[in-house]
C-alpha positions in Angstrom: -26.7 28.2 -7.5 -23.3 28.4 -6.2 -22.5 32.1 -5.3 -19.9 33.7 -7.4 -17.2 33.7 -4.7 -16.2 31.4 -2.0 -15.7 32.3 1.8 -12.8 30.1 3.6 -14.5 31.9 7.1 -15.0 29.4 10.2 -19.0 29.3 9.4 -18.2 28.2 5.8 -16.0 25.5 7.1 -18.6 24.4 9.3 -21.4 24.3 6.7 -19.1 22.4 4.2 -18.5 19.6 6.8 -22.0 19.0 7.5 -22.9 19.3 3.8 -20.3 16.6 3.0 -21.3 14.4 5.8 -25.0 15.0 5.2 -23.8 12.8 2.1 -21.1 11.0 3.5 -22.9 9.6 6.4 -25.8 7.2 4.6 -22.9 6.3 2.0 -20.7 5.0 4.7 -23.6 2.9 6.2 -24.3 1.7 2.5 -20.4 0.7 2.2 -20.5 -0.8 5.4 -23.5 -3.0 4.4 -21.6 -4.0 1.5 -18.4 -5.0 3.1 -20.3 -6.2 5.9 -21.2 -9.0 3.2 -17.9 -10.2 3.2 -17.3 -9.8 7.0 -20.3 -12.0 7.5 -18.7 -14.9 4.7 -15.7 -15.0 6.9 -17.2 -14.9 10.3 -19.5 -17.6 9.3 -16.6 -19.5 7.4 -14.4 -19.0 10.4 -17.4 -21.6 12.2 -16.8 -24.0 10.0 -12.8 -24.0 10.8 -9.3 -23.1 9.8 -9.8 -24.9 6.3 -12.7 -23.4 5.4 -11.8 -19.8 6.6 -8.5 -20.3 4.6 -10.2 -21.0 1.4 -12.8 -18.2 2.3 -9.9 -15.6 2.7 -8.3 -16.6 -0.6 -11.5 -16.7 -2.6 -12.5 -13.4 -1.2 -9.3 -11.8 -2.3 -9.1 -13.5 -5.7 -12.7 -12.1 -6.3 -11.7 -8.4 -5.4 -9.6 -8.0 -8.2 -12.9 -8.3 -10.5 -14.6 -6.5 -8.0 -12.6 -3.3 -7.9 -12.1 -3.5 -11.6 -15.6 -3.0 -12.7 -16.4 -0.8 -9.8 -13.9 1.3 -10.8 -15.0 1.4 -14.2 -18.6 2.5 -13.7 -17.7 4.7 -10.8 -17.3 7.2 -13.5 -20.8 7.5 -13.3 -20.7 9.6 -10.4 -18.3 12.7 -11.6 -20.3 12.2 -14.9 -23.9 12.8 -13.2 -22.2 15.1 -10.9 -21.1 17.4 -13.7 -24.0 17.4 -15.5 -26.1 18.1 -12.2 -24.0 21.4 -11.7 -24.2 22.4 -15.2 -27.9 22.4 -14.7 -28.2 19.8 -17.6 -31.9 18.9 -18.7 -33.2 15.5 -16.8 -33.5 13.9 -20.2 -29.8 14.2 -20.8 -29.3 12.8 -17.7 -31.6 9.9 -17.8 -30.3 9.1 -21.1 -26.7 8.9 -19.8 -27.8 6.4 -16.9 -30.0 4.2 -19.4 -27.0 3.5 -21.6 -24.6 3.0 -18.4 -27.3 0.5 -17.1 -27.0 -1.4 -20.5 -23.1 -1.4 -20.1 -23.3 -2.7 -16.6 -24.7 -6.1 -18.0 -21.9 -6.7 -20.5 -19.7 -5.8 -17.7 -21.6 -8.5 -15.6 -21.0 -10.8 -18.1 -17.4 -10.5 -18.5 -16.9 -10.9 -14.7 -18.5 -14.1 -14.5 -16.6 -15.2 -17.9 -13.3 -13.9 -16.5 -13.7 -15.2 -12.9 -14.3 -18.8 -14.2 -11.7 -18.8 -16.6 -8.6 -17.9 -14.0 -9.8 -19.3 -10.7 -8.7 -22.7 -11.5 -5.2 -21.8 -12.7 -4.7 -19.3 -10.1 -5.6 -20.5 -7.1 -4.4 -24.4 -7.5 -1.1 -23.0 -7.9 -0.5 -21.2 -4.6 1.0 -22.7 -1.6 -1.9 -23.9 0.2 -3.1 -27.5 1.2 -4.5 -29.3 -1.8 -7.8 -29.5 -0.2 -8.0 -25.9 0.9 -7.2 -25.1 -2.6 -10.0 -27.2 -4.3 -12.6 -25.4 -2.0 -11.3 -22.0 -2.4 -11.9 -22.7 -6.3 -15.2 -24.0 -5.6 -16.3 -21.1 -3.4 -15.2 -18.3 -6.2 -17.0 -20.1 -8.9 -20.0 -19.9 -6.6 -19.2 -16.6 -6.1 -18.7 -15.7 -9.8 -22.4 -15.1 -10.4 -22.6 -11.7 -8.2 -20.8 -9.8 -11.3 -24.5 -9.3 -12.9 -26.0 -8.0 -9.4 -22.6 -5.9 -8.6 -22.2 -4.2 -12.0 -26.0 -3.1 -11.9 -25.9 -2.2 -8.3 -22.3 -0.2 -9.5 -24.1 1.9 -12.0 -27.1 2.6 -10.2 -25.5 3.6 -7.2 -23.0 6.1 -8.5 -25.4 7.4 -10.7 -27.5 8.4 -7.7 -24.2 9.7 -5.8 -24.2 11.6 -8.8 -27.6 13.3 -8.3 -26.7 13.6 -4.9 -29.4 10.8 -3.9 -27.5 9.0 -1.5 -30.5 7.4 1.0 -31.5 5.0 -1.3 -28.2 3.3 -1.5 -28.2 3.0 2.1 -31.5 0.9 2.2 -30.7 -1.0 -0.9 -27.3 -1.8 1.0 -29.2 -3.3 4.1 -31.4 -5.2 2.0 -28.0 -6.9 0.5 -26.7 -7.4 4.1 -29.9 -8.7 5.9 -30.3 -11.3 2.9 -26.5 -12.2 3.1 -26.5 -13.0 6.4 -29.9 -15.0 6.3 -28.7 -17.1 3.2 -25.1 -17.5 5.0 -27.0 -18.9 7.9 -29.3 -21.0 5.8 -26.8 -22.6 3.1 -23.8 -22.9 5.4 -25.4 -25.1 7.6 -28.3 -26.5 5.8 -30.7 -25.1 7.9 -34.4 -25.2 7.3 -34.4 -28.2 5.1 -31.8 -26.7 2.2 -28.4 -28.6 1.8 -25.4 -28.0 3.6 -23.1 -26.5 1.1 -20.3 -25.3 3.3 -17.5 -22.5 2.0 -19.3 -22.6 -1.1 -22.7 -21.5 0.4 -20.7 -18.1 1.1 -20.5 -17.6 -2.5 -24.1 -18.5 -3.9 -25.5 -16.4 -0.7 -23.9 -13.2 -2.4 -24.4 -14.0 -6.0 -28.2 -13.6 -4.5 -27.8 -10.9 -2.0 -26.3 -8.5 -4.8 -29.0 -9.1 -7.1 -31.3 -8.2 -4.6 -29.3 -5.0 -3.7 -29.5 -4.0 -7.3 -32.9 -4.6 -7.4 -34.0 -2.7 -4.4 -31.9 0.2 -5.8 -33.7 0.0 -9.6 -37.2 -0.2 -7.8 -36.3 3.2 -5.9 -35.3 4.6 -9.2 -38.9 4.0 -10.0 -40.6 5.2 -6.7 -38.6 7.9 -4.7 -38.7 11.4 -5.4 -35.3 13.0 -6.7 -34.5 9.6 -8.6 -38.4 9.1 -10.0 -38.1 12.6 -12.0 -35.2 11.6 -13.8 -36.1 8.2 -14.8 -39.5 9.4 -15.9 -37.8 12.3 -18.1 -37.6 11.3 -21.8 -34.6 9.7 -22.0 -33.8 11.4 -25.7 -30.8 9.7 -26.8 -29.8 12.9 -28.6 -30.1 14.7 -25.5 -27.2 12.7 -23.8 -23.9 13.9 -24.7 -22.7 11.8 -22.1 -22.1 7.9 -22.8 -19.8 4.7 -23.2 -17.0 6.8 -24.3 -17.0 9.0 -21.4 -17.2 6.1 -18.8 -14.5 4.4 -20.7 -12.2 7.7 -20.7 -13.0 8.0 -16.9 -13.5 5.0 -15.6 -10.5 3.0 -17.0 -8.3 5.1 -15.1 -10.3 5.2 -12.0 -10.3 1.4 -12.2 -6.8 0.6 -12.7 -5.9 2.8 -9.7 -8.2 1.1 -7.7 -6.8 -2.1 -9.0 -3.2 -1.2 -8.5 -4.2 -0.6 -4.7 -6.3 -3.6 -4.3 -4.2 -5.6 -6.5 -1.1 -5.0 -3.7 -3.2 -6.0 -1.0 -4.4 -9.5 -3.0 -0.4 -10.0 -3.6 0.0 -9.7 0.2 -2.3 -12.2 0.5 -0.9 -14.5 -1.9 2.4 -13.8 -0.2 1.3 -14.5 3.1 -0.3 -17.9 2.4 4.0 -18.7 1.6 3.8 -18.8 5.7 0.9 -21.2 5.9 -3.0 -21.6 6.8 -3.1 -20.2 9.8 -1.2 -16.8 8.8 -3.3 -16.2 5.6 -6.4 -16.7 7.9 -5.2 -14.4 10.4 -4.4 -11.9 7.6 -7.8 -12.2 6.2 -9.6 -11.5 9.5 -7.1 -8.1 9.8 -7.8 -7.3 6.6 -11.5 -7.7 6.7 -11.6 -5.5 9.6 -9.0 -2.9 8.2 -11.6 -2.9 4.6 -14.6 -2.5 7.4 -13.4 0.7 9.1 -11.8 2.0 5.6 -15.4 2.5 4.7 -15.3 5.6 7.0 -13.2 7.3 5.0 -14.1 5.8 1.7 -17.7 7.5 2.3 -16.3 10.8 2.9 -14.1 10.5 -0.5 -17.6 9.6 -2.2 -19.1 12.7 -0.9 -16.2 14.9 -1.5 -16.3 13.7 -5.4 -20.1 14.7 -5.4 -19.3 18.0 -3.8 -16.4 19.1 -5.7 -18.0 17.5 -9.0 -21.1 19.6 -8.7 -19.2 23.1 -8.0 -16.7 21.8 -10.9 -19.7 21.4 -13.3 -21.1 24.9 -12.0 -17.8 26.6 -12.9 -17.1 27.3 -9.4 -13.5 26.2 -9.0 -12.8 28.1 -5.9 -15.5 26.1 -4.3 -14.3 22.8 -5.5 -10.9 23.6 -4.2 -12.3 24.2 -1.0 -14.8 21.2 -1.1 -11.7 19.1 -1.8 -9.2 20.0 1.1 -12.0 19.8 3.4 -12.8 16.2 2.7 -9.2 15.5 3.0 -9.2 17.1 6.2 -12.4 14.9 7.3 -10.3 11.8 5.9 -7.4 12.6 8.1 -9.4 13.0 11.2 -11.5 9.9 11.0 -8.0 7.9 10.1 -7.1 8.8 13.7 -10.1 7.3 15.2 -9.2 4.2 13.3 -5.9 3.7 14.3 -6.9 3.5 18.1 -9.6 1.3 17.6 -7.2 -1.5 15.7 -4.2 -0.9 18.4 -6.4 -0.6 21.3 -8.8 -3.5 20.5 -7.4 -5.8 18.2 -7.6 -8.6 20.6 -10.9 -8.4 21.1 -11.6 -7.9 17.6 -9.2 -10.9 16.5 -11.2 -13.4 19.0 -15.0 -12.3 17.4 -13.6 -13.4 14.4 -11.9 -16.8 15.2 -12.1 -18.9 18.2 -8.9 -20.5 17.6 -6.6 -19.2 19.8 -2.9 -19.1 17.2 -5.2 -17.3 14.4 -6.7 -14.9 17.0 -3.2 -13.9 18.5 -1.8 -13.6 14.7 -4.7 -11.4 13.5 -4.3 -9.0 17.0 -0.5 -8.4 15.8 -1.5 -7.7 12.3 -4.1 -5.2 13.4 -1.8 -3.6 15.4 0.3 -2.9 12.4 -2.5 -2.2 10.4 -3.1 0.8 12.5 0.2 2.3 11.1 -1.3 3.1 7.9 -4.8 4.3 8.6 -3.5 8.0 8.1 -1.8 7.7 5.1 -4.7 5.6 3.7 -7.5 8.0 4.6 -5.9 10.9 3.2 -5.0 9.6 -0.3 -8.5 8.2 -0.8 -10.0 11.4 -0.2 -7.6 13.0 -2.1 -8.3 10.4 -5.1 -12.2 11.4 -4.4 -11.4 15.3 -4.8 -9.2 14.3 -8.2 -12.4 12.6 -9.3 -14.6 15.7 -8.6 -12.9 17.1 -11.2 -12.7 14.2 -13.5 -8.8 14.0 -13.2 -8.2 10.5 -13.0 -5.1 9.9 -15.6 -2.1 11.2 -13.3 -4.0 9.8 -10.1 -3.4 6.6 -11.9 0.7 6.8 -12.6 1.0 8.4 -9.1 -1.0 5.6 -7.5 0.8 2.7 -10.1 4.6 4.0 -8.9 3.3 4.3 -5.3 2.2 0.7 -4.8 4.4 -1.2 -7.8 7.6 0.4 -7.3 7.9 1.5 -3.8 5.2 -0.4 -1.8 5.6 -4.1 -3.5 9.4 -3.9 -3.3 9.7 -2.5 0.4 6.9 -5.5 1.2 8.7 -8.2 -0.4 12.3 -7.4 0.7 11.5 -7.0 4.6 9.6 -10.3 4.7 11.7 -12.3 2.6 15.1 -10.7 2.8 14.8 -8.4 6.0 13.9 -11.3 8.4 10.7 -9.6 9.3 8.3 -12.5 7.7 4.8 -11.7 7.4 4.9 -8.1 9.4 7.4 -6.8 6.9 4.6 -7.4 4.3 2.4 -4.8 6.4 5.2 -2.0 6.5 5.5 -2.8 2.8 2.0 -1.7 2.3 2.6 1.4 4.8 5.1 2.6 2.8 3.5 2.3 -0.4 0.4 4.2 1.0 2.4 6.8 2.6 4.0 7.8 -0.9 0.4 7.8 -2.8 -1.1 10.0 0.0 1.4 12.5 -0.6 1.4 12.8 -4.5 -2.5 12.5 -4.9 -2.2 15.6 -2.1 0.3 17.6 -4.2 -1.8 16.8 -7.8 -4.9 18.1 -6.1 -3.2 21.1 -4.7 -1.4 21.9 -8.0 -4.7 21.0 -10.4 -6.9 23.1 -8.5 -4.4 26.0 -8.5 -3.8 25.8 -12.5 -7.6 25.5 -13.0 -8.0 28.7 -10.5 -5.7 30.6 -12.5 -7.1 29.7 -16.0 -10.6 30.5 -15.0 -9.7 33.6 -13.7 -7.4 34.8 -16.8 -10.5 33.9 -18.7 -12.8 36.3 -16.7 -10.2 39.1 -17.2 -9.7 38.7 -20.8 
């Protein structure tokens, strides 16, 4: 039970940092395991040559659209469950909601597979890629599309577990996915142990199987681990669960579109990079893949901040919720400094690890130096968004994101790259501009929204 008042003393700050990191660290590790699957695919594809790496690069970025679309939609499970926990909802109500969400996940998985297979050919065959590279990218994406079922079930279970404050099972399941993906990549790309040599499409098959293994592992833990088992064993009386599909759509659609607006900007940047040739797009994939890896740190803090803010808001403790959100944003900024230093100082070593091609490695090292610049904005915007999700505030953040990325970031990127004479580097500076505007807008929104809710709550108490 939260205390009726909330102190902002140094001890309260330290306690909140510890509470946030206790949730964030396992989530960071789980996120690294999940994104590590894409990193492993990229590294293995790089050993097959520039064409395979370019095909996987384009295919991975294309699949990100659907990954983010359905992840954002099902991410609504985290604040919904967190509010139910904070409000002291009965276990039967929470169990009823999770089971509704799990059924909805299978529908989402089928839509994912269908949309990918319908759009892969028309989208990828019209890029400025060599015909053989484009065909290979299509084959890879179609092999990858089956991961939709495993990923959607994984999203539903993991975000529900987050809302319950049970994060270690997510880490364990993520490690299952990562290890199985690495093994299957090794087996299928090169044809070891008598299996067929599939080349780049083998990455897609490996990720599909690994995603199902990851979801299956977490489902098993829902049946076995304390803290999850008690909820799932509760009699899930549908009448007891007020939250359902309508709540997922109401909260999740704006989250999904927000994430899609950001990811879409990066995907479009990859497509625009293709205008500069296979080597440049391969170097972009190396840089953006590593940037995505280190981004998992502030993202883990953001997910933990959603839980912390959601539990407080569900209990009606809005002063605590406001404080927890600002602490999370501070942690995101602090982490951004270390991420930027790693990219700026170690770009050459990182690029060489990804690719043995000297030209690709040199271009990737330059891209990593540019990527270091937007780490601060990225760390702030993701944690501010996480805090807002904890309040179930998703609609205005969507508008802020759309404005920042598509009315600022994209025009600036296009102009700098193709009219300002900066080439591929101009695309990176455009991304930085969009992230900068988003971070400021989302931070101000959180400050205003929590101040408004606090004032309204105090008025009700005085009435």
